[in-house]
C-alpha positions as CSV (number, residue, x, y, z in Angstrom):
1,M,40.5,-13.9,73.6
2,D,37.2,-12.2,74.6
3,E,36.5,-8.7,73.5
4,S,36.0,-7.5,77.1
5,E,39.5,-8.9,78.1
6,E,41.1,-6.9,75.2
7,N,39.2,-3.7,76.0
8,P,37.9,-3.3,79.6
9,E,35.7,-0.4,78.5
10,A,33.7,-2.6,76.1
11,D,31.5,-3.9,78.9
12,G,30.7,-0.4,80.0
13,V,29.8,0.6,76.4
14,K,27.6,-2.5,76.1
15,D,25.8,-1.7,79.4
16,T,25.3,1.9,78.3
17,I,23.8,0.8,75.0
18,K,21.6,-1.8,76.6
19,S,20.3,0.7,79.2
20,E,19.6,3.3,76.5
21,M,17.6,0.7,74.6
22,D,15.6,-0.2,77.7
23,E,14.7,3.5,78.2
24,T,13.4,3.9,74.7
25,P,9.7,4.6,74.9
26,K,7.5,1.9,73.5
27,P,5.0,2.9,70.9
28,S,1.5,3.6,72.2
29,R,-1.2,1.1,71.3
30,K,-3.9,3.8,71.2
31,R,-5.4,4.5,67.9
32,S,-5.4,8.0,66.5
33,L,-8.5,9.6,65.3
34,C,-8.8,10.2,61.6
35,I,-10.1,13.6,60.6
36,V,-12.6,13.3,57.7
37,P,-12.6,16.3,55.5
38,E,-15.7,18.0,54.3
39,Y,-16.5,17.4,50.7
40,K,-18.2,19.6,48.1
41,P,-20.2,18.1,45.3
42,L,-19.0,18.8,41.8
43,P,-21.7,17.6,39.3
44,M,-20.3,16.4,35.9
45,N,-22.6,14.8,33.4
46,R,-25.2,14.0,36.1
47,I,-22.6,12.3,38.3
48,Q,-21.5,13.8,41.6
49,I,-17.8,14.1,42.0
50,L,-16.8,14.7,45.6
51,L,-13.7,16.7,46.3
52,P,-12.4,18.2,49.5
53,K,-13.8,21.7,50.0
54,E,-10.4,23.4,49.7
55,L,-9.6,21.7,46.4
56,E,-10.5,23.3,43.1
57,P,-9.6,21.2,40.1
58,Y,-7.8,22.7,37.1
59,Q,-9.6,22.9,33.8
60,S,-7.5,20.1,32.4
61,Q,-8.6,17.9,35.3
62,R,-12.2,18.8,34.7
63,N,-11.8,17.8,31.0
64,I,-10.3,14.4,32.0
65,M,-13.1,13.8,34.5
66,V,-15.7,14.6,31.8
67,R,-14.1,12.2,29.3
68,I,-13.8,9.4,31.9
69,I,-17.5,9.8,32.9
70,N,-18.5,9.8,29.2
71,C,-16.6,6.6,28.7
72,Y,-18.2,5.1,31.8
73,K,-21.7,6.0,30.6
74,N,-21.1,4.7,27.1
75,R,-19.3,1.5,28.4
76,Q,-16.1,2.4,26.5
77,N,-12.4,2.3,27.4
78,A,-10.3,5.4,27.7
79,L,-6.7,6.2,27.0
80,I,-5.7,9.3,28.9
81,E,-2.5,11.1,28.1
82,S,-1.4,14.2,29.8
83,P,1.9,15.8,30.8
84,T,3.5,15.2,34.2
85,G,2.1,17.3,36.9
86,S,-1.2,18.1,35.1
87,G,-3.3,16.3,37.8
88,K,-4.1,13.0,36.1
89,T,-4.2,11.1,39.4
90,L,-6.7,13.3,41.0
91,A,-8.9,13.4,37.9
92,L,-8.8,9.6,37.4
93,L,-9.5,8.8,41.0
94,A,-12.2,11.4,41.6
95,S,-14.1,10.4,38.4
96,A,-13.7,6.7,39.1
97,C,-15.0,7.1,42.6
98,G,-17.9,9.2,41.3
99,C,-18.7,6.5,38.8
100,V,-18.6,3.7,41.4
101,L,-20.8,5.8,43.7
102,D,-23.3,6.4,40.9
103,Y,-23.3,2.6,40.1
104,K,-23.9,1.8,43.8
105,V,-26.8,4.2,44.0
106,K,-28.5,2.9,40.8
107,H,-27.9,-0.8,41.3
108,G,-27.3,-1.4,45.0
109,S,-23.9,-1.8,46.8
110,G,-23.6,-5.5,46.0
111,A,-24.2,-5.1,42.3
112,I,-20.6,-4.1,41.6
113,I,-19.4,-7.5,42.8
114,D,-22.1,-9.3,40.8
115,E,-21.1,-7.3,37.6
116,L,-17.4,-8.1,38.1
117,Q,-18.1,-11.8,38.5
118,R,-20.4,-11.9,35.4
119,N,-17.9,-10.0,33.2
120,N,-14.7,-11.8,34.5
121,N,-15.5,-15.5,34.3
122,G,-11.8,-16.4,34.9
123,L,-11.6,-14.2,38.0
124,E,-11.5,-16.5,40.9
125,S,-11.9,-14.0,43.7
126,V,-13.2,-10.5,44.0
127,V,-12.3,-8.3,46.9
128,E,-15.1,-6.2,48.2
129,N,-14.2,-3.0,50.1
């Protein structure tokens, strides 16, 4: 037996649901504008770290940034350990971006890809952003 024969109201419910689905507004295809924040330079060991103007890093974050930049300049690895909530992510990303920007300025924008390909012989593809 069909569901509508058992319950005559089932057809009405199905029609209501279908009409509500048809009335649902479709997402707009327009792209929204991205607001680019203003940055302030924060020089550390002769490398410019760019942070949003309203953001002031904690002293622990500054210490991490200085250590990372020193390792970058001396071509060393770094192991960073810090408690949860101390701002490691900001410090790591800001200093890494500063080092990449410094490298691009000194060696040209394509030099990063060349360096990666030279240092990673087994690397088959490098993604350039």
